[in-house]
N, C-alpha and C positions, 0 to 999 in steps of 0.2 A: 710869877713864880710860884703864886702861891698855890694856883692848879694844881701845878707838878709836885709842887710838894704834897697836897692831900690827896694825890692819886697815887703818890708812890708808898703813904702813910697807909691810906687804903689796903694796896696791894700786900702789904706786908702783914696787915693786921685782918685781912677779910677770915681766915679761919678760925681767929682766937672767940668768936664768937660761941661756939657751939662747945668748945673743947678748950683744956687747961694747957697754961703757958708755963714754960720752965725754962729756965736759965740752963744753960746747955754750954755755953764755954764765952770766955774773951781775950781780950788781946790789951796790953799796952806795949807803946814802940816810940822809941826814942829816936832819932835820925840825924844826920848832919850830913850836907853835900856843898860840894865847892869846885870849880873848876881845877884841872890840873894845873895849870899855868900860875895859880896862884892870884897875886893882886893884880888889878887892872886899873891903871890912873889911882894908884894909892889907895885904892878900895878892894876889898874881899868880897865878890859876889857870893856868897854865901846863904844856905838856907836851913835854918836849926827848925826839927819837925816835933811835936808830941800831939801822939796820934791812940783814939784809943777805940774799940769795938767791941760790942756785946752782941751774944746771939741768943736766940732763943727758940726752944722748938716748941710745936703746937700738934699735939695731936703726934702719930707715927709718922709722917710723910710730910709736914708742911714746917718750915723753921723762916724766921725773921731777924735781920742784923741792923742794928744804928750804928752810926758812924760818927765820929767828933774827930777833928784835926785844929790844929794851929800851928800856922808856920810863922818864922821869924825870915825875913829878907834881911838880912845883915847890911848889905851895902846902901840898901835907900831906908832903911829904919822903917819897914811897913811889917804891917802883920795880916796873915792871911788868917781867914776863917771858914771853916768847911763842913757841913752837917748833910749826911746821906743816910738812906733807909736802902732795905734790900726785904724781898719776899721771895722764898726758894722753894721748890720740891724734891724731895728726893725718888730718883727714878730708882734709883738702888743705894745700897749700903755707900758706895762708893762716888756716885754722882749727884750732882745736886745743879739743878736749873731754875734761875729766876730773873726777874729784874729789879730794875733798883733807881731812885730818883735822887735828887740834890740840890743845894745851894752853896755855893761861896761866894767870899767876898775878898777882894785885897787892895788895897790904892784907890784906883777911881774906878773899879769893876765890879761887875754884879754878874754872878754866871749862874743859871740853870743848866740842869742836866738830867739825862735820863737815857735808860737802856737795857740792853738785855745779857745774860750773861750765864756761863755753864763753868762748873768747878768741878775736877777730878781728884779724887785722894786715894792713894794705894797703899799708904804706908811707908812707902820707897819712892813714890813717883808722885809728885804733884803737879796739879797743869790748870791752869784757869783761864778764860777769855772773854771777851766781852767786846760790843758794840753800842756808842754812846753816841748819843746826839746832845749838841751844846750850844748856847746860846749866852753871849755876850750883850747885857742891854742896853747899854749907855752908848755903845757904835753900834748896835743890830747886827754885828757879825754872828752867822751861825756855822755850824760845820761837823763833820762828824768823825769821830775817833776808833779806831779799829786797836784793840792791844791782846797781847798773849804773853803770859808769864808762868815760869814754872819752875822745879828745880829734882834734880835726881839723886837720892842717897847715894853717898860714896862708901861710907863706912857707917856704923851705927850714931856716928855723933857728926860726920861730914857730909856735908851736900853741896852740889854743884849746880848752876842754873843760868837763868838770863832772863829778860825781857825785851818786847817788841812793842812799841806805838809807833800807829802811824794814822794821821791825820789831814783832812782837808777843808779848809775853810773860806770862807767868800773874799775876796777883794784879794785873792792869790794866795794866803795867808795856808803854807802847810806846816805840819808837824811830825819829827821823828825823834824816837828817843829809842836808842839801842844800849842793853847793858847787859853785862856776864857778871854773874855773884858768885860768891864762895860764904857758904855760913856754916859755922862750928854749935856744937850745943854745948852749953859748959854746963847744965843740968836740964834734967825731962823738960821744965817749964822755962828755963830761958837757953836764949841764944844770939849769939852777933853776926854779923852777915856784912861784908862788905861788896860794894857794888863799882867797876869800871865799866866806863862806855861813854857814848858821845851824845849830843843832843842838840837837834835844828828846832828850836821851839819858839814861837811868837804868838802870844795872847795879846789883845787889844785892851790895853788898862792894868795888864797883870805884869807885865816885862817879855824880854825874848830873852835867850842864849843861843849860842851857835858854838859848840866847843865841846872837849873833852871834859868830863866830870870824875869824881871820886867821892862813893859815899859810904858810910858807914851806920850801921843801926844796930839796936838792942831790941830782942823782943821777950817782951813777960807774957807768958801765956796761963790762963787761971780756970776754974770751972770743969765740969765730968768728959767736955768735951777737949778739953785744953787748946782751945783756940777761935778761932771766928772759922767761918765757912769762906766769906768770900772778902780780898783785900780793899783797898781804898780805891775809888774811882773820883774823878772830876779834874778839871785842868792843873791846878795848883799842884798836885800831885807828878805832871809832865815837868814840870820846872825845876830844871837842879838846883837854881840858884839864882838870885837878881838881887 
């Protein structure tokens, strides 16, 4: 775990030695997800999330980002904690490529992950994709997850989009999450988003879901760049509730 985190931090901070670092933007997100069917066995397997991200510019082409997240799984009473870092290079003003690494824990599980990613933002269309290798250390289960998400502006305030996550792990464990999103910009720095989808996710030690889900999220952006370069990574992000 320490090796992966140190490598991720080094990747994100490598250009900092010779150039000035500036805060370029950030986000604060509040989310809630639950199954469409509601209560199951007298309990609601929902997830409440608080997420934060801060982006830093290093010179004219390099960037770094730090992510923090806290999840509350209401049916089990467990808390999940997540820490991630990104390092990125701007191929153009619209396109960033980079790598990420992180650690998360919940219940009996401790997970480390790392991978590569790309993000394209035109102002009207935004798309990002990634591939991630993850290991749950107590069980020794390892696997790979592919993800893509994005949105398209329909009006200056409204955009529609979606997400797709597919993964395969040891011991026949597969991960699938598909969602459709609609977001509305209340102000230039605040937006609300609704997501409807289906998830078939099993993470050893973290829990499992296999049903349709509904999610809502409020996002507040700040800084010169008004937001972060990349979205949240990790396995806890794939679990809609538990």
